[in-house]
C-alpha positions, 0 to 999 in steps of 0.5 A: 504595936501595929494592929493586924487586920483579918478577914473571913475567907468564905472559900477556905472557911478560915480567918486570914490576914489582910494584906494591902498591895503596894500599888494600892498603898501608893495610890492612896498616898498620892491621892491624899497628897494631891487633896492636901496640896489643892486644899492648901492652894485654895486656903492660901488664895482665899487668905491672900484675897480676904486677909491681906498682909500689913504691907498689902494693906498699906499699898491698897490704902496708898493706891486708893488715896492716889485715885482720890487725888487723881479725881480731884486733880482731874476735876480741877483740870477740867475747870481750868480747861473750860476757863482756858477755852472761854479765854481763847473764845473771847480772844478770837471773837471779842478782843481780836475782832475789835482790832480786826485782827486774824484769830489764832488757829487752834493748831497754833494754840496747842502747838504740837500737842493734840488736844486729847479727850479723856477716853481711857477709864481711870479704873484701868490705869495704874499709878504710872498711867495716872501720872502720865495722863495728868502730865500730858494734860498739864503740858497741853494746858501750859502750851495753850497758856503760853500761846494765850499770853503771847496773844495778849501781848499782841493785843496790848500792842494793838491797844497801844497802837489804837490811835494809829490803827484808827488813823490808818483806816479809811474813814472819809470821802475822797472828794468834797461831797457835803451835799451827797450829789457826786456819787455817780455809780456804786459798788457792785455789778453795773453797766460798762459805759464802753462795752454796754455789758454788766460788769463788776464795778469794784469801787465808787465813782464820784462825778466832779469837775476836772481839777477838783481836789482828791484827798487821802482817806487815811494815813499811809504810804503811796505805793503807786502814783502815775499811769501804769496802763491798767485802765485807771489812767493817772491813779494813786494807790496808798498802803495804809497798813493793817491790810488796808489799801485805797485806790484813786483813779482817772486823775487829771494830775497826780501830786504825790510820788511813790514812797511818800507818807500822806495823812488823812485829808491831804491832797494827793491829786485832782479829778480828771478823765484819764484812762478808761473813763467817759467823763471827769470823776474819781474812781475810789476803791477800798481793799482789805488783804487784797479783796475789794470792799464796798467803800460806802462802809468807810465814810463814817468820819465826815457825815451824819447818820442821816447822810450815811443812810441817804448815801447807802441808797444812792450807792445801791441804785443800779446805773451805768458806771463812769469807767 
């Protein structure tokens, strides 16, 4: 049975029936429902946060396992990258240096893939991002490994052709000079015998009587043989391969012809004084990849260390060149 409430009215001095307006009733109901909904949302969010479902627990455990595996893989990849970098360093600075081969640039090693550093925190990656990161790193390593393998194949070819490489490297003097008394002018800036000014002398001058044999200093193919009007007179240029060329100038007579293959120690002509020359001598140059080098560093095959030391001093003395 519904309870009826009364209140004492002081104006009428009577007990009167308490009646609640409909508006107040509706407001009370809405307030109760709002409080109930907010409380329910809070309880649900707390339940989801601190009391995950069985399926969520499995997903969380799987995600943690994936992160642990990523850390392990990332550590292994970093060690592989360090080992790969060491192999590349040894390839460029040791193995290729032995055979005087050009180092492989990093752009060729990585091909189109940039060697990216890990700048994204693992904590901010989802499973797809983790997989993509590992895949990119492994692709980069694979590209470097392929390039390194090709480099080792090339180096293997260098090893197989080592004998040919040594035979094609200038290693003796172009004229008979056992007493080391025929070097008249060395490599570097010297006084020009015609213009009497200081000019760069790109080779060594060996003074010798006209008709003294001139020898090829390494195996190679004759590129030029004769007088081309360049100041060298009758001269011979030999291409030895591996970037090496040698020039023998001011010959009295040339023995070889263009395209002819010659061997180290073979006579290619005789000393003379043709072209821009002030006396019988052999002007000798060594070139590597188009640049002239000091020939005195390429006489290690036919002299002793003591003679080589003396030869260095003779070649370094300042004097007037013969051409």
